N, C-alpha and C positions, 0 to 999 in steps of 0.2 A: 679595175675591180672590183667589187663590192664582196665581203664578208657578211655573213649573215651564221646566226646560233639555232640551234635546233635541237628539242627536246622528245623523244621517244620516256612516254612515263608509262611501265608498266606495275599491274598488278594481279595478283589471282583470284578469280573471280569463277563458280559454276566452275570449278573443274578447271578451267585454261584459263591462260594469258592473256590480257587485254589490254588495249595500248589505247591513251587520248587521243584523238584526232577532233581537227576543227572541219567543216567544211566552208571553201573558199568559196568568197563572195564577189571577188572579181576575175577577169583572164590573167594570164595564161589560167589554164585545167580548172574553167569556171564548173563550181558544183562540186569540184573531186574534195578528198579530203587529207587535210595537212596534219602535218605534224604541229605543234606549236613554237614557236620563234617569232624571230626577225631579225636585223640589220641591228649590226655590233657597231655601236657609235664609240666614237675618238674618244669619249673620255672611262672607258672600261672596261675591261678586262674581259675573257670570253665567258667565264662563269658566272662574273657579275651579272651581264648581260641577260645569259640564258633565264637567271634568278630571276630579274625584274622583269623579263618577259613570261615568264610561268605563270609568275604572281596575277596577271590579267586572264589566267585562263583558269590557274588550281590555285588557290591555300598554298603557297609555298612552304608552308608550318605542316603540313601534311605528310609531305614526301621526307620518308624518314630514308633516302637515299641520293644521291647525287653524285655523277663521277663521267668525265668526259671520257668518249668512246672514238672517232675518230673524225678525219676528216677526207671529207667527200669534196673533191675537187676537179673530178672531168670536166673539159672544158666546155659541154655542151648538155649538163645537167639542166641547167634552166634556160629556156628559150631568151633571145637577145645578149646583153652585155654579160660579160663571164659572174661569174658566183660563187662562190669557198665557202661552205658549208664545213663547220664546227660541232659535231653532235653530242648529246649528250646521252647519256641512261637517268632516269630518277628511278625511283622506288616506293609505292606506296603499298602500307598492309593492309592485310586483307580487312582488316575490321573498322577502315577508315573508305570515308564517302566525302570527299572534297565536293563540294559545290561547284559547276560548272554554267558556263552561258547555255543558252539554246542553241546556238550550233556548235557545239559540242557533245562531244558522246565517246562512251568505248567500245573499243571493239575487242574482236576476237586477232589474235594475231594469226591464228588458226584459217580465217576465213576475214580476210582483212577487204574493206570496197575499194571502190579506184582511186586508188592515192594518187596526188601531184608527182611530176615529177619523180628522183628517185627516193622519194619518201620508204617505199614501199621496200626496197633494201635497207634501209637504215633502220626500219623495225627489227627486222630479223637480222642485222645484226646486235641488234640492243636487245632482241631474244636471247642470240648465242651469246654473248656476252655475261649475260645472267644465268645461263644454262651450267657455263664454264666455272664459272666462281661459286656456286655452289659446292663445286667439287673441293675447293684448296681455299675457301675465306667462310668467315662469318656474316655473308651476303642474306643467309636463309634468315638471318633477324632482321633483316629490314622488310622481310616480306609477313611475316608471320606477326601475331598482336602479340599483349606484349607477356600475356600467360595462354597457355592452349595445352592440349593433352596432345599424345604423341601418335595417336589416329590422326589427328586435324595436322599436324606438322608435317606429318608424311605425305595428308591429301595435299600439302603446298606444295611440297617435295615435288610429287609426282604430275600434278599438273604443268608447274616450272618446267619441268626436266623432259615431258613426253613421254614417260613412261614410269611403271606401278615401281614403287619402292618398296622396301618390306619395312613395316614399321620397328621392328625387333633389332635389324641392322643399322637402319636411321639413328636411333637410339644407343646402339653399340661405340655407332663412331663418333659420334657428336660429345657421347659422354669422356670418351676415352681422351678427345680433344682438349677436355675440359670446361665447355664449350657452355654446355645444358646440365641444369639443375633444378631437380625437386623443387617447387617453393612451400610446401606443406598444405595443400590445397588441393580441393576435391572439384571437378566439375556436376555443375548441376545437372542431374537425374534426367538422359531423353525420354521420349515417349516409351519409348520400348521399354523401357526401366531397366535393369541390370545392374550389376556391379560401378559402384561411382569409379569414374576416372580421372586419375590423379593429374595436377596439375604442375607445368616444366614452364620454367622460362631463359634465354639465353643468356648468360653470365657476363655476355662485352656490350657495350653499346658502340656501334658503328658499325664497319664493316673492315676486317683484318683477315690477315694469311694465319693461316692454321695447318695448314701443310703446302707448301708450294709445288708438291709431285702429285696430289691424292687427283684422281680421276675416278667420277662415280661412272658406273656403265650400267648398261640396259642390263637388265639380267637373262640369262636364255631361257629358252620355252619351257626346260625341269623348271630352273626355279621358279617362272612364273604360278606353274601349277601349284608349287607347294606353299607359295606366300598366302 
């Protein structure tokens, strides 16, 4: 039996969640898009292995968060000898553009190309994990730049969650949890001018649980009309 490690590296761009995929150059599934990763060496643990292999596709220093996602062990998930995969979730901030090779590209999770093996299922599991952890942890800090306006943060959360989020409610919730603070600076004016927006930052580094039982829910239609 072979043990491999895979990573679903996600980011938010153009109001959507994107995943990093590379095009396979060999059979099986020649030409399909795959998650970065590979076989686990006998002298390394799974996290060491995925960080090593990600370095071959993306500068791991650009990743703001990496966590183990799940084990995928269906006997027929890969043709031929059995292959068990330990999958990871990786996150890249919105203001970072890692260099990637020519055979690698970012794809919208909502419009995935034809993927190899069970990699689509892994991508969707990673997206769902990200959405869930936005409710009760500070994983939003891994998606966001170092400083941001509340509107920018609202757009990041809305894209990641897949539904509109109220900027006012988001600011209130995160401030009440003590994880959001003003920087004392303002954002440069936009093309349309208007009142300068205050810049904020997360108060913590890394991903921490803030409210184990919190759940962010899609707004009702009435609330959407007021937002």
